[in-house]
Backbone and ligand atoms as CSV (ligand in chain L), in Angstrom:
chain,resi,resn,atom,element,x,y,z
A,1,MET,N,N,-56.825,56.897,-85.930
A,1,MET,CA,C,-56.081,58.042,-85.395
A,1,MET,C,C,-56.039,59.148,-86.441
A,2,SER,N,N,-56.108,60.406,-85.967
A,2,SER,CA,C,-56.135,61.526,-86.886
A,2,SER,C,C,-54.762,61.753,-87.503
A,3,GLU,N,N,-54.738,62.658,-88.480
A,3,GLU,CA,C,-53.519,62.957,-89.232
A,3,GLU,C,C,-52.481,63.624,-88.347
A,4,PRO,N,N,-51.184,63.554,-88.752
A,4,PRO,CA,C,-50.169,64.312,-88.025
A,4,PRO,C,C,-50.539,65.788,-87.976
A,5,THR,N,N,-50.184,66.448,-86.856
A,5,THR,CA,C,-50.467,67.878,-86.736
A,5,THR,C,C,-49.171,68.636,-86.550
A,6,GLN,N,N,-49.179,69.850,-87.072
A,6,GLN,CA,C,-48.015,70.723,-86.974
A,6,GLN,C,C,-48.250,71.667,-85.804
A,7,ALA,N,N,-47.241,71.895,-84.975
A,7,ALA,CA,C,-47.396,72.842,-83.865
A,7,ALA,C,C,-46.161,73.719,-83.791
A,8,ASP,N,N,-46.358,74.951,-83.346
A,8,ASP,CA,C,-45.232,75.880,-83.224
A,8,ASP,C,C,-44.719,75.876,-81.796
A,9,PHE,N,N,-43.419,75.773,-81.632
A,9,PHE,CA,C,-42.785,75.799,-80.330
A,9,PHE,C,C,-41.738,76.910,-80.376
A,10,GLY,N,N,-42.185,78.161,-80.166
A,10,GLY,CA,C,-41.273,79.281,-80.303
A,10,GLY,C,C,-40.767,79.336,-81.726
A,11,GLU,N,N,-39.463,79.229,-81.897
A,11,GLU,CA,C,-38.895,79.316,-83.241
A,11,GLU,C,C,-38.934,77.967,-83.949
A,12,GLU,N,N,-39.300,76.913,-83.214
A,12,GLU,CA,C,-39.289,75.573,-83.801
A,12,GLU,C,C,-40.666,75.189,-84.328
A,13,SER,N,N,-40.687,74.222,-85.216
A,13,SER,CA,C,-41.932,73.645,-85.674
A,13,SER,C,C,-41.865,72.148,-85.399
A,14,MET,N,N,-42.849,71.624,-84.698
A,14,MET,CA,C,-42.876,70.201,-84.346
A,14,MET,C,C,-44.077,69.544,-85.005
A,15,GLN,N,N,-43.917,68.289,-85.317
A,15,GLN,CA,C,-45.046,67.513,-85.803
A,15,GLN,C,C,-45.357,66.433,-84.777
A,16,ILE,N,N,-46.631,66.341,-84.377
A,16,ILE,CA,C,-47.059,65.244,-83.495
A,16,ILE,C,C,-47.677,64.176,-84.384
A,17,ARG,N,N,-47.174,62.960,-84.280
A,17,ARG,CA,C,-47.640,61.864,-85.137
A,17,ARG,C,C,-47.571,60.564,-84.348
A,18,ARG,N,N,-48.034,59.489,-84.997
A,18,ARG,CA,C,-47.981,58.164,-84.370
A,18,ARG,C,C,-46.527,57.699,-84.220
A,19,LEU,N,N,-46.190,57.096,-83.080
A,19,LEU,CA,C,-44.863,56.515,-82.869
A,19,LEU,C,C,-44.787,55.186,-83.626
A,20,THR,N,N,-43.663,54.925,-84.283
A,20,THR,CA,C,-43.529,53.689,-85.062
A,20,THR,C,C,-42.334,52.859,-84.568
A,21,TYR,N,N,-42.283,51.623,-85.018
A,21,TYR,CA,C,-41.130,50.773,-84.663
A,21,TYR,C,C,-39.825,51.408,-85.149
A,22,GLY,N,N,-39.885,52.118,-86.285
A,22,GLY,CA,C,-38.677,52.752,-86.820
A,22,GLY,C,C,-38.123,53.850,-85.934
A,23,ASP,N,N,-38.967,54.378,-85.005
A,23,ASP,CA,C,-38.504,55.417,-84.074
A,23,ASP,C,C,-37.713,54.823,-82.904
A,24,LEU,N,N,-37.783,53.513,-82.712
A,24,LEU,CA,C,-37.310,52.945,-81.447
A,24,LEU,C,C,-35.819,53.176,-81.154
A,25,PRO,N,N,-34.903,53.171,-82.155
A,25,PRO,CA,C,-33.512,53.510,-81.796
A,25,PRO,C,C,-33.397,54.911,-81.183
A,26,SER,N,N,-34.130,55.886,-81.734
A,26,SER,CA,C,-34.108,57.248,-81.169
A,26,SER,C,C,-34.796,57.286,-79.810
A,27,VAL,N,N,-35.880,56.530,-79.672
A,27,VAL,CA,C,-36.583,56.453,-78.390
A,27,VAL,C,C,-35.630,55.938,-77.313
A,28,ILE,N,N,-34.917,54.869,-77.626
A,28,ILE,CA,C,-34.008,54.263,-76.642
A,28,ILE,C,C,-32.915,55.265,-76.239
A,29,ALA,N,N,-32.417,56.036,-77.209
A,29,ALA,CA,C,-31.368,57.026,-76.896
A,29,ALA,C,C,-31.898,58.090,-75.932
A,30,ILE,N,N,-33.120,58.596,-76.168
A,30,ILE,CA,C,-33.713,59.596,-75.262
A,30,ILE,C,C,-34.015,58.959,-73.910
A,31,GLU,N,N,-34.577,57.752,-73.965
A,31,GLU,CA,C,-34.961,57.030,-72.735
A,31,GLU,C,C,-33.768,56.865,-71.799
A,32,ARG,N,N,-32.612,56.490,-72.364
A,32,ARG,CA,C,-31.437,56.213,-71.517
A,32,ARG,C,C,-30.906,57.486,-70.869
A,33,ARG,N,N,-31.130,58.629,-71.521
A,33,ARG,CA,C,-30.671,59.892,-70.938
A,33,ARG,C,C,-31.717,60.503,-70.006
A,34,SER,N,N,-32.910,59.902,-69.959
A,34,SER,CA,C,-34.015,60.513,-69.217
A,34,SER,C,C,-34.356,59.820,-67.902
A,35,PHE,N,N,-34.027,58.527,-67.779
A,35,PHE,CA,C,-34.488,57.770,-66.611
A,35,PHE,C,C,-33.352,56.980,-65.967
A,36,PRO,N,N,-33.356,56.893,-64.628
A,36,PRO,CA,C,-32.342,56.071,-63.947
A,36,PRO,C,C,-32.490,54.582,-64.282
A,37,THR,N,N,-33.716,54.133,-64.501
A,37,THR,CA,C,-33.969,52.738,-64.885
A,37,THR,C,C,-34.773,52.757,-66.181
A,38,PRO,N,N,-34.073,52.886,-67.327
A,38,PRO,CA,C,-34.805,53.021,-68.590
A,38,PRO,C,C,-35.540,51.751,-68.984
A,39,TRP,N,N,-36.612,51.927,-69.749
A,39,TRP,CA,C,-37.303,50.781,-70.343
A,39,TRP,C,C,-36.367,50.105,-71.331
A,40,SER,N,N,-36.571,48.786,-71.489
A,40,SER,CA,C,-35.850,48.030,-72.513
A,40,SER,C,C,-36.543,48.194,-73.865
A,41,LEU,N,N,-35.828,47.833,-74.921
A,41,LEU,CA,C,-36.423,47.827,-76.266
A,41,LEU,C,C,-37.670,46.943,-76.292
A,42,ALA,N,N,-37.591,45.785,-75.630
A,42,ALA,CA,C,-38.719,44.842,-75.642
A,42,ALA,C,C,-39.973,45.466,-75.029
A,43,MET,N,N,-39.807,46.317,-74.016
A,43,MET,CA,C,-40.978,46.951,-73.385
A,43,MET,C,C,-41.658,47.902,-74.369
A,44,PHE,N,N,-40.863,48.643,-75.131
A,44,PHE,CA,C,-41.457,49.537,-76.132
A,44,PHE,C,C,-42.141,48.738,-77.243
A,45,VAL,N,N,-41.498,47.658,-77.682
A,45,VAL,CA,C,-42.089,46.833,-78.744
A,45,VAL,C,C,-43.439,46.287,-78.282
A,46,LEU,N,N,-43.493,45.828,-77.028
A,46,LEU,CA,C,-44.750,45.287,-76.484
A,46,LEU,C,C,-45.848,46.350,-76.496
A,47,GLU,N,N,-45.533,47.551,-76.030
A,47,GLU,CA,C,-46.565,48.597,-75.974
A,47,GLU,C,C,-47.011,49.010,-77.381
A,48,LEU,N,N,-46.060,49.100,-78.309
A,48,LEU,CA,C,-46.421,49.476,-79.685
A,48,LEU,C,C,-47.293,48.404,-80.349
A,49,SER,N,N,-47.155,47.177,-79.900
A,49,SER,CA,C,-47.899,46.080,-80.536
A,49,SER,C,C,-49.358,46.023,-80.079
A,50,LYS,N,N,-49.718,46.778,-79.042
A,50,LYS,CA,C,-51.094,46.719,-78.515
A,50,LYS,C,C,-51.995,47.620,-79.346
A,51,PRO,N,N,-52.976,47.065,-80.030
A,51,PRO,CA,C,-53.813,47.896,-80.901
A,51,PRO,C,C,-54.627,48.928,-80.132
A,52,SER,N,N,-54.882,48.685,-78.847
A,52,SER,CA,C,-55.722,49.614,-78.080
A,52,SER,C,C,-54.935,50.801,-77.531
A,53,GLY,N,N,-53.594,50.766,-77.652
A,53,GLY,CA,C,-52.794,51.835,-77.057
A,53,GLY,C,C,-52.702,53.073,-77.933
A,54,ILE,N,N,-52.233,54.167,-77.325
A,54,ILE,CA,C,-51.933,55.387,-78.072
A,54,ILE,C,C,-50.461,55.713,-77.801
A,55,CYS,N,N,-49.642,55.653,-78.866
A,55,CYS,CA,C,-48.208,55.924,-78.755
A,55,CYS,C,C,-47.883,57.043,-79.744
A,56,LEU,N,N,-47.356,58.150,-79.238
A,56,LEU,CA,C,-47.166,59.349,-80.055
A,56,LEU,C,C,-45.705,59.773,-80.091
A,57,ALA,N,N,-45.347,60.442,-81.190
A,57,ALA,CA,C,-43.992,60.987,-81.366
A,57,ALA,C,C,-44.096,62.477,-81.638
A,58,ALA,N,N,-43.126,63.240,-81.133
A,58,ALA,CA,C,-42.949,64.643,-81.537
A,58,ALA,C,C,-41.661,64.694,-82.353
A,59,GLU,N,N,-41.788,65.200,-83.573
A,59,GLU,CA,C,-40.655,65.224,-84.499
A,59,GLU,C,C,-40.275,66.676,-84.763
A,60,ASP,N,N,-38.979,66.987,-84.696
A,60,ASP,CA,C,-38.578,68.375,-84.915
A,60,ASP,C,C,-38.505,68.686,-86.408
A,61,GLU,N,N,-38.152,69.941,-86.711
A,61,GLU,CA,C,-38.212,70.375,-88.124
A,61,GLU,C,C,-37.176,69.667,-88.988
A,62,ASN,N,N,-36.180,69.016,-88.349
A,62,ASN,CA,C,-35.186,68.253,-89.110
A,62,ASN,C,C,-35.555,66.778,-89.231
A,63,GLY,N,N,-36.748,66.444,-88.767
A,63,GLY,CA,C,-37.204,65.058,-88.856
A,63,GLY,C,C,-36.652,64.171,-87.754
A,64,LEU,N,N,-36.066,64.791,-86.716
A,64,LEU,CA,C,-35.504,64.011,-85.610
A,64,LEU,C,C,-36.515,63.910,-84.473
A,65,LEU,N,N,-36.459,62.795,-83.750
A,65,LEU,CA,C,-37.394,62.582,-82.656
A,65,LEU,C,C,-37.031,63.498,-81.485
A,66,ALA,N,N,-38.014,64.308,-81.057
A,66,ALA,CA,C,-37.802,65.228,-79.928
A,66,ALA,C,C,-38.392,64.670,-78.640
A,67,GLY,N,N,-39.414,63.814,-78.760
A,67,GLY,CA,C,-40.045,63.261,-77.571
A,67,GLY,C,C,-41.063,62.208,-77.960
A,68,TYR,N,N,-41.551,61.485,-76.942
A,68,TYR,CA,C,-42.512,60.412,-77.208
A,68,TYR,C,C,-43.394,60.198,-75.994
A,69,LEU,N,N,-44.485,59.521,-76.243
A,69,LEU,CA,C,-45.468,59.234,-75.189
A,69,LEU,C,C,-46.038,57.838,-75.436
A,70,ILE,N,N,-46.189,57.067,-74.356
A,70,ILE,CA,C,-46.772,55.720,-74.443
A,70,ILE,C,C,-47.957,55.662,-73.496
A,71,CYS,N,N,-49.118,55.305,-74.008
A,71,CYS,CA,C,-50.298,55.200,-73.158
A,71,CYS,C,C,-51.037,53.908,-73.501
A,72,ALA,N,N,-51.407,53.163,-72.459
A,72,ALA,CA,C,-52.110,51.888,-72.656
A,72,ALA,C,C,-53.472,51.968,-71.994
A,73,ARG,N,N,-54.424,51.228,-72.533
A,73,ARG,CA,C,-55.774,51.229,-71.969
A,73,ARG,C,C,-56.029,49.909,-71.253
A,74,TYR,N,N,-56.434,50.009,-69.970
A,74,TYR,CA,C,-56.823,48.830,-69.195
A,74,TYR,C,C,-58.248,49.063,-68.719
A,75,ASP,N,N,-59.181,48.210,-69.155
A,75,ASP,CA,C,-60.602,48.423,-68.895
A,75,ASP,C,C,-60.986,49.823,-69.364
A,76,GLU,N,N,-61.527,50.609,-68.466
A,76,GLU,CA,C,-62.030,51.937,-68.860
A,76,GLU,C,C,-61.008,53.055,-68.626
A,77,VAL,N,N,-59.813,52.686,-68.183
A,77,VAL,CA,C,-58.860,53.716,-67.748
A,77,VAL,C,C,-57.611,53.693,-68.620
A,78,TRP,N,N,-57.177,54.875,-69.031
A,78,TRP,CA,C,-55.927,55.010,-69.770
A,78,TRP,C,C,-54.768,55.183,-68.789
A,79,HIS,N,N,-53.691,54.422,-68.995
A,79,HIS,CA,C,-52.497,54.524,-68.151
A,79,HIS,C,C,-51.380,55.187,-68.945
A,80,LEU,N,N,-51.010,56.382,-68.522
A,80,LEU,CA,C,-49.899,57.082,-69.158
A,80,LEU,C,C,-48.617,56.458,-68.611
A,81,MET,N,N,-47.969,55.653,-69.430
A,81,MET,CA,C,-46.899,54.796,-68.941
A,81,MET,C,C,-45.515,55.388,-69.121
A,82,ASN,N,N,-45.354,56.239,-70.125
A,82,ASN,CA,C,-44.024,56.787,-70.372
A,82,ASN,C,C,-44.152,58.062,-71.194
A,83,VAL,N,N,-43.436,59.092,-70.786
A,83,VAL,CA,C,-43.307,60.299,-71.610
A,83,VAL,C,C,-41.925,60.873,-71.337
A,84,ALA,N,N,-41.218,61.204,-72.402
A,84,ALA,CA,C,-39.877,61.788,-72.242
A,84,ALA,C,C,-39.576,62.676,-73.437
A,85,VAL,N,N,-38.750,63.701,-73.169
A,85,VAL,CA,C,-38.367,64.672,-74.187
A,85,VAL,C,C,-36.842,64.788,-74.173
A,86,ALA,N,N,-36.236,64.843,-75.359
A,86,ALA,CA,C,-34.787,65.004,-75.458
A,86,ALA,C,C,-34.372,66.275,-74.725
A,87,THR,N,N,-33.255,66.221,-74.021
A,87,THR,CA,C,-32.864,67.341,-73.142
A,87,THR,C,C,-32.847,68.676,-73.897
A,88,GLU,N,N,-32.372,68.681,-75.133
A,88,GLU,CA,C,-32.248,69.946,-75.876
A,88,GLU,C,C,-33.591,70.530,-76.302
A,89,HIS,N,N,-34.669,69.746,-76.156
A,89,HIS,CA,C,-36.002,70.239,-76.552
A,89,HIS,C,C,-36.899,70.512,-75.350
A,90,ARG,N,N,-36.376,70.396,-74.137
A,90,ARG,CA,C,-37.247,70.547,-72.953
A,90,ARG,C,C,-37.637,71.999,-72.708
A,91,ARG,N,N,-38.728,72.187,-71.983
A,91,ARG,CA,C,-39.304,73.502,-71.613
A,91,ARG,C,C,-39.758,74.291,-72.826
A,92,ARG,N,N,-40.180,73.594,-73.859
A,92,ARG,CA,C,-40.752,74.263,-75.033
A,92,ARG,C,C,-42.156,73.753,-75.333
A,93,GLY,N,N,-42.725,73.036,-74.361
A,93,GLY,CA,C,-44.095,72.581,-74.543
A,93,GLY,C,C,-44.236,71.275,-75.305
A,94,VAL,N,N,-43.144,70.547,-75.508
A,94,VAL,CA,C,-43.238,69.309,-76.301
A,94,VAL,C,C,-44.068,68.254,-75.566
A,95,ALA,N,N,-43.740,67.988,-74.297
A,95,ALA,CA,C,-44.481,66.957,-73.554
A,95,ALA,C,C,-45.941,67.369,-73.387
A,96,SER,N,N,-46.173,68.646,-73.092
A,96,SER,CA,C,-47.564,69.119,-72.940
A,96,SER,C,C,-48.342,68.908,-74.230
A,97,SER,N,N,-47.699,69.159,-75.365
A,97,SER,CA,C,-48.382,68.969,-76.644
A,97,SER,C,C,-48.680,67.502,-76.907
A,98,LEU,N,N,-47.743,66.621,-76.545
A,98,LEU,CA,C,-47.995,65.185,-76.690
A,98,LEU,C,C,-49.204,64.771,-75.840
A,99,ILE,N,N,-49.257,65.283,-74.601
A,99,ILE,CA,C,-50.360,64.894,-73.707
A,99,ILE,C,C,-51.676,65.508,-74.193
A,100,ASP,N,N,-51.634,66.753,-74.666
A,100,ASP,CA,C,-52.857,67.364,-75.228
A,100,ASP,C,C,-53.405,66.518,-76.367
A,101,ARG,N,N,-52.507,66.052,-77.218
A,101,ARG,CA,C,-52.934,65.218,-78.345
A,101,ARG,C,C,-53.525,63.899,-77.853
A,102,LEU,N,N,-52.887,63.311,-76.817
A,102,LEU,CA,C,-53.425,62.082,-76.225
A,102,LEU,C,C,-54.852,62.310,-75.718
A,103,LEU,N,N,-55.077,63.414,-74.997
A,103,LEU,CA,C,-56.401,63.680,-74.437
A,103,LEU,C,C,-57.434,63.812,-75.557
A,104,ALA,N,N,-57.024,64.439,-76.657
A,104,ALA,CA,C,-57.933,64.595,-77.791
A,104,ALA,C,C,-58.212,63.251,-78.460
A,105,GLU,N,N,-57.169,62.443,-78.618
A,105,GLU,CA,C,-57.323,61.127,-79.270
A,105,GLU,C,C,-58.202,60.190,-78.448
A,106,ALA,N,N,-58.023,60.239,-77.104
A,106,ALA,CA,C,-58.740,59.287,-76.243
A,106,ALA,C,C,-60.216,59.634,-76.137
A,107,GLY,N,N,-60.560,60.894,-76.348
A,107,GLY,CA,C,-61.965,61.283,-76.377
A,107,GLY,C,C,-62.470,61.844,-75.066
A,108,PRO,N,N,-63.652,62.471,-75.118
A,108,PRO,CA,C,-64.156,63.245,-73.977
A,108,PRO,C,C,-64.606,62.411,-72.786
A,109,ASP,N,N,-64.797,61.093,-72.977
A,109,ASP,CA,C,-65.265,60.253,-71.867
A,109,ASP,C,C,-64.116,59.591,-71.106
A,110,SER,N,N,-62.903,60.029,-71.321
A,110,SER,CA,C,-61.740,59.253,-70.863
A,110,SER,C,C,-61.244,59.666,-69.482
A,111,ARG,N,N,-60.717,58.657,-68.784
A,111,ARG,CA,C,-60.023,58.867,-67.512
A,111,ARG,C,C,-58.589,58.391,-67.673
A,112,PHE,N,N,-57.663,59.076,-67.002
A,112,PHE,CA,C,-56.241,58.764,-67.137
A,112,PHE,C,C,-55.627,58.634,-65.748
A,113,THR,N,N,-54.667,57.727,-65.629
A,113,THR,CA,C,-53.890,57.654,-64.405
A,113,THR,C,C,-52.417,57.449,-64.758
A,114,LEU,N,N,-51.556,57.767,-63.797
A,114,LEU,CA,C,-50.114,57.563,-63.994
A,114,LEU,C,C,-49.438,57.477,-62.631
A,115,GLU,N,N,-48.220,56.950,-62.630
A,115,GLU,CA,C,-47.359,56.991,-61.449
A,115,GLU,C,C,-46.126,57.807,-61.792
A,116,VAL,N,N,-45.673,58.609,-60.846
A,116,VAL,CA,C,-44.479,59.423,-61.062
A,116,VAL,C,C,-43.672,59.422,-59.757
A,117,ARG,N,N,-42.338,59.408,-59.891
A,117,ARG,CA,C,-41.487,59.448,-58.693
A,117,ARG,C,C,-41.798,60.715,-57.889
A,118,VAL,N,N,-41.893,60.582,-56.567
A,118,VAL,CA,C,-42.223,61.760,-55.748
A,118,VAL,C,C,-41.154,62.844,-55.864
A,119,SER,N,N,-39.923,62.464,-56.268
A,119,SER,CA,C,-38.837,63.448,-56.419
A,119,SER,C,C,-38.855,64.135,-57.789
A,120,ASN,N,N,-39.691,63.700,-58.703
A,120,ASN,CA,C,-39.662,64.207,-60.091
A,120,ASN,C,C,-40.514,65.480,-60.204
A,121,MET,N,N,-39.953,66.569,-59.659
A,121,MET,CA,C,-40.721,67.804,-59.559
A,121,MET,C,C,-41.108,68.358,-60.931
A,122,ALA,N,N,-40.221,68.194,-61.927
A,122,ALA,CA,C,-40.507,68.715,-63.273
A,122,ALA,C,C,-41.762,68.039,-63.826
A,123,ALA,N,N,-41.801,66.716,-63.749
A,123,ALA,CA,C,-42.945,65.984,-64.301
A,123,ALA,C,C,-44.219,66.284,-63.507
A,124,ILE,N,N,-44.113,66.326,-62.172
A,124,ILE,CA,C,-45.299,66.599,-61.346
A,124,ILE,C,C,-45.853,67.988,-61.677
A,125,ALA,N,N,-44.963,68.972,-61.828
A,125,ALA,CA,C,-45.408,70.336,-62.183
A,125,ALA,C,C,-46.118,70.322,-63.533
A,126,MET,N,N,-45.564,69.563,-64.480
A,126,MET,CA,C,-46.174,69.502,-65.805
A,126,MET,C,C,-47.567,68.861,-65.724
A,127,TYR,N,N,-47.669,67.722,-65.042
A,127,TYR,CA,C,-48.970,67.038,-64.958
A,127,TYR,C,C,-50.001,67.932,-64.252
A,128,GLU,N,N,-49.566,68.640,-63.196
A,128,GLU,CA,C,-50.508,69.517,-62.478
A,128,GLU,C,C,-50.964,70.662,-63.375
A,129,GLN,N,N,-50.045,71.189,-64.181
A,129,GLN,CA,C,-50.420,72.287,-65.079
A,129,GLN,C,C,-51.480,71.822,-66.085
A,130,ILE,N,N,-51.382,70.556,-66.510
A,130,ILE,CA,C,-52.363,70.023,-67.468
A,130,ILE,C,C,-53.706,69.754,-66.788
A,131,GLY,N,N,-53.683,69.477,-65.477
A,131,GLY,CA,C,-54.934,69.230,-64.759
A,131,GLY,C,C,-54.966,67.914,-64.004
A,132,PHE,N,N,-53.858,67.147,-64.062
A,132,PHE,CA,C,-53.784,65.918,-63.261
A,132,PHE,C,C,-53.747,66.304,-61.778
A,133,ARG,N,N,-54.369,65.469,-60.946
A,133,ARG,CA,C,-54.357,65.698,-59.502
A,133,ARG,C,C,-53.856,64.443,-58.790
A,134,SER,N,N,-53.119,64.633,-57.687
A,134,SER,CA,C,-52.564,63.475,-56.989
A,134,SER,C,C,-53.647,62.811,-56.150
A,135,ALA,N,N,-53.519,61.479,-56.032
A,135,ALA,CA,C,-54.509,60.691,-55.289
A,135,ALA,C,C,-53.785,59.590,-54.543
A,136,GLY,N,N,-52.818,59.979,-53.709
A,136,GLY,CA,C,-52.124,59.010,-52.883
A,136,GLY,C,C,-50.798,58.557,-53.442
A,137,ARG,N,N,-50.180,57.646,-52.697
A,137,ARG,CA,C,-48.846,57.155,-53.047
A,137,ARG,C,C,-48.841,55.633,-53.113
A,138,ARG,N,N,-47.919,55.099,-53.915
A,138,ARG,CA,C,-47.583,53.678,-53.814
A,138,ARG,C,C,-46.213,53.617,-53.144
A,139,ARG,N,N,-46.189,53.025,-51.952
A,139,ARG,CA,C,-44.961,52.983,-51.156
A,139,ARG,C,C,-43.909,52.120,-51.834
A,140,SER,N,N,-42.663,52.606,-51.876
A,140,SER,CA,C,-41.505,51.849,-52.381
A,140,SER,C,C,-41.790,51.241,-53.754
A,141,TYR,N,N,-42.419,51.987,-54.613
A,141,TYR,CA,C,-42.857,51.481,-55.923
A,141,TYR,C,C,-41.671,51.234,-56.849
A,142,TYR,N,N,-40.632,52.067,-56.727
A,142,TYR,CA,C,-39.488,51.960,-57.648
A,142,TYR,C,C,-38.406,51.083,-57.015
A,143,HIS,N,N,-38.074,49.986,-57.719
A,143,HIS,CA,C,-37.178,48.982,-57.139
A,143,HIS,C,C,-35.736,49.471,-57.078
A,144,ASP,N,N,-35.348,50.419,-57.969
A,144,ASP,CA,C,-33.933,50.805,-57.990
A,144,ASP,C,C,-33.502,51.560,-56.735
A,145,ASN,N,N,-34.392,52.377,-56.162
A,145,ASN,CA,C,-34.012,53.132,-54.958
A,145,ASN,C,C,-35.084,53.123,-53.865
A,146,GLY,N,N,-36.125,52.327,-54.068
A,146,GLY,CA,C,-37.172,52.202,-53.052
A,146,GLY,C,C,-38.066,53.425,-52.941
A,147,GLU,N,N,-38.002,54.320,-53.944
A,147,GLU,CA,C,-38.769,55.563,-53.885
A,147,GLU,C,C,-40.271,55.318,-54.030
A,148,ASP,N,N,-41.058,56.188,-53.374
A,148,ASP,CA,C,-42.512,56.113,-53.524
A,148,ASP,C,C,-42.923,56.676,-54.880
A,149,ALA,N,N,-44.072,56.201,-55.358
A,149,ALA,CA,C,-44.711,56.792,-56.539
A,149,ALA,C,C,-45.895,57.626,-56.084
A,150,LEU,N,N,-46.031,58.800,-56.699
A,150,LEU,CA,C,-47.249,59.587,-56.554
A,150,LEU,C,C,-48.220,59.085,-57.622
A,151,ILE,N,N,-49.466,58.791,-57.221
A,151,ILE,CA,C,-50.491,58.369,-58.187
A,151,ILE,C,C,-51.274,59.612,-58.589
A,152,MET,N,N,-51.404,59.831,-59.890
A,152,MET,CA,C,-52.141,61.008,-60.356
A,152,MET,C,C,-53.271,60.585,-61.300
A,153,TRP,N,N,-54.342,61.389,-61.318
A,153,TRP,CA,C,-55.521,61.113,-62.130
A,153,TRP,C,C,-55.937,62.346,-62.905
A,154,PHE,N,N,-56.544,62.104,-64.031
A,154,PHE,CA,C,-57.123,63.194,-64.817
A,154,PHE,C,C,-58.384,62.671,-65.484
A,155,ALA,N,N,-59.437,63.491,-65.500
A,155,ALA,CA,C,-60.678,63.114,-66.192
A,155,ALA,C,C,-60.944,64.106,-67.304
A,156,ASN,N,N,-61.237,63.608,-68.474
A,156,ASN,CA,C,-61.554,64.473,-69.609
A,156,ASN,C,C,-62.920,65.143,-69.386
A,157,GLU,N,N,-63.308,66.068,-70.288
A,157,GLU,CA,C,-64.375,67.024,-69.959
A,157,GLU,C,C,-65.725,66.392,-69.642
A,158,ARG,N,N,-66.132,65.352,-70.373
A,158,ARG,CA,C,-67.462,64.780,-70.130
A,158,ARG,C,C,-67.507,64.047,-68.795
A,159,VAL,N,N,-66.347,63.458,-68.394
A,159,VAL,CA,C,-66.297,62.785,-67.097
A,159,VAL,C,C,-66.397,63.835,-65.993
A,160,ARG,N,N,-65.644,64.947,-66.157
A,160,ARG,CA,C,-65.676,66.016,-65.150
A,160,ARG,C,C,-67.075,66.596,-65.015
A,161,ALA,N,N,-67.786,66.659,-66.132
A,161,ALA,CA,C,-69.136,67.244,-66.118
A,161,ALA,C,C,-70.179,66.253,-65.584
A,162,GLY,N,N,-69.743,65.006,-65.288
A,162,GLY,CA,C,-70.664,64.017,-64.743
A,162,GLY,C,C,-71.556,63.366,-65.782
A,163,VAL,N,N,-71.212,63.521,-67.061
A,163,VAL,CA,C,-72.034,62.959,-68.143
A,163,VAL,C,C,-71.635,61.518,-68.436
A,164,ALA,N,N,-70.346,61.209,-68.367
A,164,ALA,CA,C,-69.840,59.877,-68.720
A,164,ALA,C,C,-69.648,59.026,-67.476
L,1,COA,C1,C,-40.923,65.845,-67.602
L,1,COA,C2,C,-40.638,66.129,-69.075
L,1,COA,C3,C,-41.301,65.038,-69.901
L,1,COA,C4,C,-41.244,67.494,-69.428
L,1,COA,O1,O,-41.097,67.691,-70.832
L,1,COA,P1,P,-41.086,69.171,-71.466
L,1,COA,O2,O,-41.367,69.040,-72.918
L,1,COA,O3,O,-39.862,69.871,-71.068
L,1,COA,O4,O,-42.340,69.827,-70.701
L,1,COA,P2,P,-43.143,71.125,-71.142
L,1,COA,O5,O,-42.229,72.076,-71.850
L,1,COA,O6,O,-44.388,70.703,-71.843
L,1,COA,O7,O,-43.488,71.741,-69.718
L,1,COA,C5,C,-44.806,72.104,-69.336
L,1,COA,C6,C,-44.773,72.655,-67.920
L,1,COA,O8,O,-44.317,71.656,-66.998
L,1,COA,C7,C,-43.532,72.284,-65.964
L,1,COA,N1,N,-42.136,71.875,-66.073
L,1,COA,C8,C,-41.563,71.158,-67.073
L,1,COA,N2,N,-40.253,70.959,-66.789
L,1,COA,C9,C,-40.005,71.563,-65.619
L,1,COA,C10,C,-38.853,71.712,-64.806
L,1,COA,N3,N,-37.656,71.194,-65.175
L,1,COA,N4,N,-38.949,72.372,-63.645
L,1,COA,C11,C,-40.137,72.906,-63.256
L,1,COA,N5,N,-41.277,72.816,-63.976
L,1,COA,C12,C,-41.205,72.149,-65.135
L,1,COA,C13,C,-43.656,73.780,-66.213
L,1,COA,O9,O,-44.824,74.237,-65.537
L,1,COA,C14,C,-43.834,73.814,-67.731
L,1,COA,O10,O,-44.448,75.001,-68.170
L,1,COA,P3,P,-43.517,76.302,-68.440
L,1,COA,O11,O,-42.320,75.859,-69.239
L,1,COA,O12,O,-44.447,77.208,-69.180
L,1,COA,O13,O,-43.130,76.815,-67.076
L,1,COA,C15,C,-39.110,66.203,-69.355
L,1,COA,O14,O,-38.489,67.027,-68.392
L,1,COA,C16,C,-38.432,64.847,-69.354
L,1,COA,O15,O,-38.335,64.185,-70.396
L,1,COA,N6,N,-37.958,64.404,-68.170
L,1,COA,C17,C,-37.315,63.094,-68.048
L,1,COA,C18,C,-38.324,61.990,-68.207
L,1,COA,C19,C,-39.441,62.086,-67.173
L,1,COA,O16,O,-39.229,62.398,-66.009
L,1,COA,N7,N,-40.667,61.770,-67.629
L,1,COA,C20,C,-41.852,61.750,-66.797
L,1,COA,C21,C,-41.954,60.412,-66.164
L,1,COA,S1,S,-43.414,60.264,-65.143
């Protein structure tokens, strides 16, 4: 994985770097404020332990965790499994920057998929802005309220060009 990168977010400066086990208390705090059914600590530990995965952190100028992203690889496809940003850092491009970094890390031959609640307009708008496109639904995918999941896909440049 490449070195941490510095990015400007308006008046803020963020660093995108690898997510570590030491980030997990902050991850859990953001996770609990971000999702109706948050992931457990054990789920994050499992994903971080997979050598094939890409797990990223966005750190603010005070060294505090602003957001994170978890992506796992199954066969030839990357599954974007979790992305969340602390409420006070939202709408400043943090999640988009995490995903941009993921696309760069995964390489030009990569395909990505994800599931998102059909009611999660903020996330759907963000994924569409990046270039993800919807490809159907999984009915009653979320056990807490029976909500459908929208399935979204994205292909990196060489796949789109028909080379990979
Ligand atoms: C979805 C989420 C990750 C977006 O993070 P973020 O850092 O605020 O997103 P960005 O600033 O990169 O937004 C990029 C674009 O997405 C869209 N977007 C993001 N939040 C939006 C909102 N609340 N309403 C409408 N559009 C939104 C906009 O097009 C935005 O571009 P703009 O600010 O120039 O208009 C964040 O709202 C979050 O953590 N939500 C709770 C967890 C969650 O739902 N995760 C996704 C699970 S699939």
